[in-house]
N, C-alpha and C positions, 0 to 999 in steps of 0.2 A: 526720675522722669521730669521733663521740663514743666515749670509752673507758668501757666498762661494768665491766671488772675490770682492776685494775692487773696488768701483766705481771710474771712472776717469771722471772728469768734462770736459776734453777736447775731449771726445768721445760722439757720439750719444747714447742715451738709446733706447733699444728695449723692448716694452711691449706686451706680448702675453696673451690673455685672453680666457677663455672658461666658459661655464655655463651649468647647467642642472636644472631640477625642484627641485633637492635636494641641490645643492650647486653651488658656483662659485669659480674659481681659476685663478691665473695669474702667469706669470714668467717675472721677470725683468732681462735683460741681456744687454751686450755690445759686439761689435765685436772688438776684439783686434788682430790685424794682420789678419790672415785668419781663426781665430777660434772665434766662438760665445761663450762667457763665461757667465755663470749664476751668477748673483749678489744676487738675492733673489727669494724665492718662496712665494706665498700667496694663502690661501684657506679659505673658509668660508662656514659653513653649513647653509642652509636656513630652517632647520626643526623646529627650535624653534619658539615659538609664536611671539616673537618680530620681527622675520624676515618674517612673513607672507605677509606683504605688499610688500616686495621686491620680495618674491617668486611669487606673483601673476603677477608681471610685466614681460613682455616677454624680456628676456635678449638678447642682440644682437647676441650671438652665441649659443643660446639654441637649442635643437633638434627641437622644434616646429618651431623656426624661420628659421632653415636650410631647413626644409621641404617646408616652404613658399617660400624661395629664389629659391628652385628647380623648382617652378612653375612660375618663373618670366616671361618667354616668353608667358605663357598662360593667364596672368593677363591683364585686360583691364579696362579703366575707361569709363563708359557710363553715361552721365549726372551727373558726379560727384560721381558716385557710382562704387565701385570696383567689377568687375565680373571675373570669371574664365571661359575660353572657354574649355569645356570638350567634347571629342569625345569618342564614343564607341570603343571597342577593334578592331572591324572589320572595323571601319571607315565609317560605313553606316549612322551614325547619330551623331549630335552634339547639344549641348545646352549651354546656358549661366547660370552659377551657381553664385548666389549672395554670396560673401564672407561674412559670417555671424559673427558678433561680438559674443564673448563668452557669454555675458550676455543675448543673445536672443535664445540660443540653446534650453532651456527647453520650451520656448514659441512655437518654431517651431515644436518640437517633440510632444507636446500636440496637435497641429493642424494636423500633418501628421499621428498620430497614435491614440490618445485618443478621438478625436472628432468624431462626427457622420460621417463626410466626410472622416475622417481617417480610421474608420472602425475597429480599434483594430486588424488589420491584423498582420501576422507574420513578421519575420525579413526581408525576401527578398522583399516582397511587400512594406513594410514601407521604406526600404532602397532605392528601386527604385523610390518611390514617392518623397522622400526627396532629393536624389541625382540629380534628374532632375531640381531642383530649387535652391539648396543651396550647399555651400561647407564650411567646417571648418576642422581643423586638427583633425584626429581620428574620423571622421564622422561615419564610419562603426562600430567601437567599441562602440560609444555612442548609436547608434541605437540598436545594439544587447543588450546592457545593459538595455536600456529603455524598450524594448519589454519583456525581461526576467523578469524584476522586476515589470511589470505592474500588479496592484492588480486585476483589472477587468478581464484580460486575465487569470490570475492564478485561480480565483474563477470559471470561466466558463470552460476553456479548460483543466486545470490541466497540469501535466507534460507529456512530450512526452513518457518517459519511466517510468512506475510505479515501485515503490519500492516493492520488493518481498522478504519476509523472508524465512528462511530455515524451513523445516517441523519438527515439534516437535512430537516425538513418545511417545505413552503410551502402552507398551506391557503388556497384562494380561496373567495369568497363571492358572486360575481356574474359574469354572462356577460361574456366578453372582458376580464376584469380582467388576465388573464395568458395569453399565447398562445405556442405553440411553433412554431418555423420550422425546416425541414430540407429537404435535397435528397436524393431517392431516385434512384439510378442510379450509373453509366450503364447503360442498357438498350439493346436493339437499336434502331437508327434506324428510325423508322416511315416509312410512305409520305408522311406529312405533315412529315417532317423533325424530329420530336421524339425526344429521347434521354434526357431527365431528367423527374422529377416534382417540382414545388415543393409541399411539404406544409405546410399551415397547420392548427393544431389548437388549440381553446380548452380550457383546463384545467378550466373549470367545467362547461360543457355537453357537452364531448367532441365538439363539432361539427367535422368535418374539411373541409378543402378540398384537393383534389389536382389540380394544374394541370400539364398536359404542356408542357414547354418545350424548345426546341432546344439550348440551352446553359445553363451555370450562371454566366454572367458577371454581375457585380454590377448592371449596367444592366438586364439581363433580369429578374433577381430583383426589383429595386426597382419596375420597371414593372408586373409581374404582381401584386406585393404591393398596390400602390395600386389597380389595376384590379379585382382579384378580392376583395380584403379591405376596404380602406379605403372604397371607393365603396359597398359593400353594408352593412357592419356598423359603420362608424365606426372611430375610432382606439382601439387597445388601450392599457392603461396600461403594461404590461410585455411585452416581446418577448424570448423566450429562444431561443437557438440554440447550435449547436456552434461550434467555432473555425474554420469555413470562411472563407477569405479573402473570399468574396463577401458574407458577412454582416458582416464587420468592415472592409470597404473604406471609404475616405473618402466615397464616394458614399452608401453605405447608412447610414453613421454620421451624415452630414449630413441625410439624409432623416428619420431618427429624431429628431434634434435639432430639426428644423423642425416636426415633428408633435407634439413633446412626449412622445415614447415613451422609457421607460427601457429601454435595451438591456442585457441580461445574456447570459452565455455559459457553457457548461460548461468545466470544466478539460480539458486535453488527455488523451486516452486514457482517458476516464472517461464512457462513454456512459450509465451508470446515472443520470447527472444529468438526462437527458432520456428516461427510460424510456417515458413515455406515447407519444411520437411514434415511438420505435423499435418498440414493439409494433404500432402502426398500420401502419408500413411492412411489417412481417412479414405482417400480415393482408392488406394490399393485394397483395403479391406472391403469396401463396397463392391469392387470388381470381383474379388475372390468369392464373396458370399453368393454371387450369382452363378458360379460355375463349379464349386466344389461338390463332391459327393455327399451323401447324407451323413457318413461317418467323419467327414472333414479331414481325412488323412491323406488327401492328394493335392492339397493347396499349393505345394511347391512346384507341381507340374504345370500349373497355370500361370506362374510368374512370367515366363518368357514372352508369351503372347500378350499378357497385360502390358509389359514394357514396350512391346511393339506398338500397341494401341496408344499408349501415353506419349511415346516419343514422336508419333506421327500425327498428333492432334495439336491444333493451334493452342498456344498458351495465352490466357487472358491478359497477361502482363506484357509480354514481348510482341504479341500479334503474329508470331511465327510458331511453327512446330519446333521442338528442341532439336530435331534432326536438321532443319533448315539453318538454324543459328550455328550449329556445330559443324556440319559438313557442307552447307551451302546447297543442299539438294533434298528432295523428298524421298523418303524411304519407299521401296517397292512393296506394294501390298499384295496379298493373295489374289484379290480381284483384278489387279493389273495383269497378272499372268493369265488369269482365266479369260478375261475379256479383251486383253491387249491394250497397249497404250503407246501413242506415238513417241518415238525416241528422238532425242536431239544429240546425235553422235558428233563430237568434234572431229575435225579433219586431222588433227595432230595433237600430241601431248601438250605442246606449247599453247595451242589454242584453248585446250581444256583448262590449263593452269591460269591463263589470262582471264578466261571467263569466270572461273571459280574465284579468283582473287577479286574481280570486280563485284561479283555477286555477294561474297562474304563481306566486303567493305560496305556495300549498300545495306545488307541485312543487319550487320553489327551497328551501324550508325542509327538505323531505324529502331533497333531493339534497345539501344542505349537510351534514346530519347523516350521510348515507351516506358522503360524501367524508371526513368527519372520522373516522368509525369505520374505514374502509378504510385511511386514513393511519396510524391507531394500530396496526392489525393488522400492516401492512407494517413499521412501525418496530420493533414487538416482535419480529417474525420476523427482520428484518435485524440488529437489535442483539444477538440471541442469539449471533451469531458475531463480534461486535466485540471487539477486543483491549483497548480502553480505553487504549491507549498515546497519549501526548501528547509533543510536542517543544517545547522552549523555544528562544528566540533564542540563537544561537551553537552549537547542537548540530550535529554532522556526520552526514550521512545518505547512504545509497545511494538513487539514483532509478531506478525501472524505466522504461526508455526503448527499447523494441524498434524498430528501424528496418529498412526494406527498401532495400537498395542494388542498383542495376542491375548484373547480372552476378554477384552474390554470393548465396549461399544463406543465408536467415534461420536455418536450422538450425545453422549453424556460427558465428553471430555472438554477441557478448556483449551481453546485454540490460540490464545494470545499469551505471550510470555513477556515479562519485563520486571523492572525497567532495564533496558539496554542503553548504553551510552554511545553516542556517535564519536568514533575515534578519528575517522578521516573521511572526507568527501572525495570519492574517486572520480566521479563526473556528475553531470546534472541529475542522474537518477540512480547511481550506484554508491552505496555507503559501506564502510567497514564499521561494524558495531561490536561491542564487547559487553558481556553480562557483568563481569567483575575484573579487577586488575589481573587476576591469575588465570582467568578463563581464556580459551582460544578464541581469537577474533573471527567474525563471520562477515562475508561479503553479501549484502542484501540489496535487492531492488527496492526503490522507494514505495512501490505499490504495496509492500508488505509491512510498512512502517506507519505509525501514527503517533502523534504527540502523547507523551506520558505526563499526566498531571500528578505531581507529588502530593501526598496526603499532608495537609497542614490544618490542624485543628486549634492552632494557637489563638485564633481570633474568636473562638466560640467560648 
């Protein structure tokens, strides 16, 4: 180190030292006259591997030692054991805290939190239980870190605040550009042998099809899809469904490939990806519940008139009935036949086609604008609760994965699994994750993921 003032052997030397967890320092000086003159400075970093043994020792002037010196008046020896007398803030109670050696911290936290008597409680309960009995420097920080990184607590309780991604929009601009496909059921078996409802719905016109089927086998679904949809309205560009095995079977996949349909699907446990058809299913069940018999075995006979009612009712998104948007006209209702309705009969087929073309053009333009506005309102409302959190490749995460096992109560199971590793970011809200290098990757929505905090007790 540089010499600032030459030392004098006839004067006393003054050595000031200080230390932290990262380094140590010293100043050598002498008092010459009325002035203290610096002779040399000294500093040393403790970050290198070779200095770890020195770093682990408590330096005389380290921050930790200073905090212990501040407690000097409250420290007492009882039977050769060092305790701290601790009083509550209001002075109503006091207890004797054992001054715990650093090497025993993990053992104590395992007992006050991880054990059956510890109970895996949260930070405040664990802190109270620990602080009544023990003291060490940074006790609160260590308790918070221990509870936050506890594997068992993470798997059962999950995070306090769930991750929520931003809404992804898909705006359509033409009939049957994109269709939704779903299975509703199981319902009571009808006298005709039907137990499920195959639901088909167009994203643009909101035109639904609800077909009663006896089972949900891939062959049944494919056959009804061709009979009730393809034969009447042609081939859609995109077909969206959940992750049902019947929709993702080799048979159905080959059918879509043969017809040139782009098949998409929701991520697991994320029904919001297909909210339109989920709302239709709820409306359908509400209607059927009002008209079925007491034994509920005739629900399939009420589906046709329910579809008539739905197709001829204004949709809140488009502002038109599904029939208006698809056909350019209002469906004739039973009351129209009973009470009569003025007809607007065109003079010729050409006039009818011209009028229909003009009306459909006007209706589609209006519906497109309404769909866009509704989509923007929905996104604004949904994104108000978004956390804005993003993961990058290599991040470790918990995955929400509730399962129902036969003979086991879902109320007693752990719903979070981990750690999973982010393998690839597919878009702003969809990630491919993997539990281990040999495990099968999964495609998961960000709403089911939360950061995983790896257990690290090296600092304790």
